[in-house]
LOMAR-996434 format. One line per field, with one value per residue (C-alpha): residue in one letter; x, y, z. Coordinates in steps of 0.2 Angstrom, whole numbers, plus 5000, padded with zeros to 4 digits. Layout:
N
titor <- c(A / ...)
xx <- c(X / ...)
yy <- c(Y / ...)
zz <- c(Z / ...)
//
This chain:
193
titor <- c(M / K / L / V / F / V / T / N / N / P / H / K / I / K / E / L / Q / S / I / L / G / N / S / F / N / I / L / S / L / K / D / I / N / C / F / E / E / I / P / E / N / S / D / T / L / E / G / N / A / S / E / K / S / L / Y / V / Y / N / K / Y / K / I / N / C / F / A / D / D / T / G / L / E / I / E / A / L / N / G / K / P / G / V / Y / S / A / R / Y / A / G / E / D / K / N / S / V / A / N / M / Q / K / V / L / N / E / M / K / G / I / N / N / R / K / A / F / F / R / T / V / I / S / L / I / I / K / G / K / E / T / Q / F / E / G / I / V / H / G / K / I / I / K / I / P / R / G / K / S / G / F / G / Y / D / P / I / F / Q / P / E / G / F / S / T / T / F / A / E / M / D / L / S / V / K / N / K / I / S / H / R / G / K / A / V / N / K / L / V / Q / F / L / I / N / N / E / L)
xx <- c(5368 / 5385 / 5399 / 5416 / 5425 / 5438 / 5453 / 5466 / 5469 / 5462 / 5460 / 5448 / 5439 / 5438 / 5434 / 5421 / 5411 / 5411 / 5399 / 5391 / 5384 / 5377 / 5365 / 5380 / 5391 / 5408 / 5419 / 5439 / 5446 / 5456 / 5436 / 5434 / 5452 / 5458 / 5475 / 5481 / 5487 / 5472 / 5475 / 5477 / 5483 / 5473 / 5477 / 5459 / 5452 / 5434 / 5446 / 5454 / 5439 / 5432 / 5444 / 5447 / 5428 / 5426 / 5442 / 5435 / 5415 / 5421 / 5433 / 5422 / 5405 / 5400 / 5393 / 5407 / 5414 / 5430 / 5438 / 5451 / 5454 / 5469 / 5475 / 5477 / 5485 / 5482 / 5498 / 5507 / 5495 / 5484 / 5498 / 5498 / 5481 / 5478 / 5495 / 5493 / 5498 / 5512 / 5518 / 5535 / 5537 / 5528 / 5532 / 5516 / 5526 / 5513 / 5526 / 5537 / 5523 / 5522 / 5539 / 5540 / 5523 / 5529 / 5546 / 5540 / 5527 / 5542 / 5540 / 5522 / 5510 / 5494 / 5490 / 5473 / 5471 / 5453 / 5456 / 5443 / 5437 / 5427 / 5418 / 5414 / 5401 / 5396 / 5377 / 5372 / 5386 / 5380 / 5391 / 5386 / 5400 / 5397 / 5409 / 5415 / 5427 / 5432 / 5440 / 5456 / 5474 / 5490 / 5497 / 5518 / 5522 / 5511 / 5500 / 5489 / 5492 / 5475 / 5472 / 5482 / 5489 / 5489 / 5479 / 5491 / 5494 / 5477 / 5467 / 5447 / 5440 / 5431 / 5442 / 5455 / 5460 / 5468 / 5461 / 5472 / 5470 / 5449 / 5438 / 5433 / 5417 / 5420 / 5429 / 5418 / 5404 / 5414 / 5429 / 5429 / 5427 / 5411 / 5402 / 5407 / 5401 / 5384 / 5380 / 5382 / 5371 / 5357 / 5359 / 5356 / 5342 / 5334 / 5335 / 5331 / 5347)
yy <- c(5648 / 5654 / 5642 / 5643 / 5629 / 5625 / 5624 / 5636 / 5623 / 5628 / 5611 / 5607 / 5619 / 5617 / 5601 / 5604 / 5619 / 5604 / 5593 / 5606 / 5614 / 5634 / 5629 / 5635 / 5648 / 5642 / 5655 / 5650 / 5658 / 5667 / 5673 / 5678 / 5686 / 5671 / 5667 / 5661 / 5642 / 5631 / 5619 / 5600 / 5593 / 5578 / 5558 / 5554 / 5563 / 5566 / 5574 / 5583 / 5591 / 5596 / 5606 / 5615 / 5619 / 5625 / 5635 / 5645 / 5646 / 5649 / 5664 / 5672 / 5666 / 5658 / 5642 / 5632 / 5616 / 5607 / 5588 / 5579 / 5566 / 5550 / 5534 / 5520 / 5507 / 5488 / 5484 / 5498 / 5494 / 5508 / 5520 / 5536 / 5538 / 5557 / 5561 / 5557 / 5576 / 5578 / 5558 / 5563 / 5579 / 5596 / 5604 / 5594 / 5589 / 5576 / 5570 / 5565 / 5556 / 5546 / 5543 / 5537 / 5525 / 5519 / 5514 / 5507 / 5494 / 5488 / 5471 / 5469 / 5461 / 5467 / 5484 / 5486 / 5502 / 5516 / 5535 / 5540 / 5557 / 5564 / 5581 / 5592 / 5603 / 5617 / 5627 / 5639 / 5633 / 5612 / 5601 / 5586 / 5573 / 5565 / 5551 / 5545 / 5531 / 5524 / 5506 / 5503 / 5499 / 5508 / 5505 / 5503 / 5519 / 5537 / 5536 / 5556 / 5573 / 5579 / 5580 / 5582 / 5570 / 5554 / 5552 / 5547 / 5531 / 5527 / 5516 / 5514 / 5497 / 5492 / 5507 / 5504 / 5520 / 5531 / 5547 / 5557 / 5549 / 5553 / 5567 / 5578 / 5574 / 5557 / 5556 / 5567 / 5556 / 5539 / 5548 / 5549 / 5566 / 5568 / 5553 / 5563 / 5577 / 5573 / 5567 / 5583 / 5593 / 5579 / 5584 / 5603 / 5600 / 5590 / 5601 / 5618 / 5624)
zz <- c(5492 / 5497 / 5504 / 5509 / 5501 / 5515 / 5503 / 5492 / 5483 / 5465 / 5457 / 5471 / 5468 / 5449 / 5449 / 5465 / 5456 / 5440 / 5452 / 5460 / 5445 / 5447 / 5461 / 5475 / 5474 / 5480 / 5487 / 5490 / 5506 / 5495 / 5493 / 5508 / 5512 / 5523 / 5521 / 5535 / 5538 / 5542 / 5556 / 5552 / 5568 / 5568 / 5565 / 5556 / 5540 / 5548 / 5561 / 5551 / 5541 / 5556 / 5561 / 5545 / 5545 / 5561 / 5561 / 5546 / 5552 / 5571 / 5564 / 5549 / 5555 / 5537 / 5533 / 5524 / 5522 / 5523 / 5514 / 5520 / 5507 / 5509 / 5499 / 5506 / 5501 / 5507 / 5505 / 5514 / 5530 / 5524 / 5523 / 5517 / 5522 / 5534 / 5527 / 5509 / 5504 / 5511 / 5511 / 5507 / 5515 / 5525 / 5506 / 5499 / 5481 / 5472 / 5462 / 5475 / 5485 / 5469 / 5468 / 5488 / 5484 / 5469 / 5478 / 5494 / 5481 / 5470 / 5472 / 5478 / 5470 / 5480 / 5471 / 5479 / 5486 / 5489 / 5489 / 5503 / 5504 / 5523 / 5520 / 5537 / 5533 / 5545 / 5543 / 5557 / 5568 / 5568 / 5558 / 5547 / 5539 / 5521 / 5516 / 5497 / 5494 / 5478 / 5476 / 5462 / 5461 / 5459 / 5444 / 5441 / 5428 / 5432 / 5417 / 5411 / 5413 / 5421 / 5437 / 5454 / 5468 / 5465 / 5451 / 5437 / 5449 / 5453 / 5444 / 5448 / 5447 / 5433 / 5423 / 5411 / 5415 / 5427 / 5436 / 5428 / 5410 / 5413 / 5407 / 5423 / 5418 / 5421 / 5437 / 5444 / 5443 / 5452 / 5464 / 5481 / 5480 / 5469 / 5481 / 5495 / 5483 / 5478 / 5496 / 5504 / 5488 / 5493 / 5511 / 5507 / 5493 / 5506 / 5522 / 5508 / 5514)
//
C-alpha cells in the first residue's frame, strides 16, 4: 500500500520505513511534488498532525498520515511541547533547541520528561489518530551522534543511553514514534487496508 508521510524530514522517513519494513511503500512530500510549506497553526500535537494530513489529503487526494511530536519537560511546565521543533526560533535548529532546554534546566534536579507523538491517518477522507509516549529524563550533557532533535539529551526510562546513542532498531522498539506507528500498522492490518 502507498501512503504519503507528510514530512520533509529525511530522518523521520528513514526511521519510519525501518519500522514498517516492506509492507507499505512510504512516499515523501517530494515524491508527490509537494514543495509548499504545510500549515501547523494549532497549539496541540493532535491539531497540528490533523491539519497537516488534511491539507495533503484535500489537495492531492492521496491517502496519507502526518505526525507531530513534542518533548514535554515536567520542571518546565510541559515546555517545549508543541513548539519543540522551533523552541529556539523559527529556523528549527536542533542544536539551539537543545541548548535552550539545557540552559533553562540549569540547577533543576527534577529532570523528568516525556516524548509524545500523535499520528493523524487519512484513508479515503476518514481520519484516525494514534498516540505514542515514552518517559525518561533530560541529561545534563548531550551524548551520541545518532537520531535527531533532542535525542542526545533524552535518556528513556530503563536505559543508560540516550536515544542518540542507541541503534535505530532499539530506539524504534521503545520510542514514542515507534509506539504510535505500531498502532498505525495494527490499524492498517486489522482493517485490511
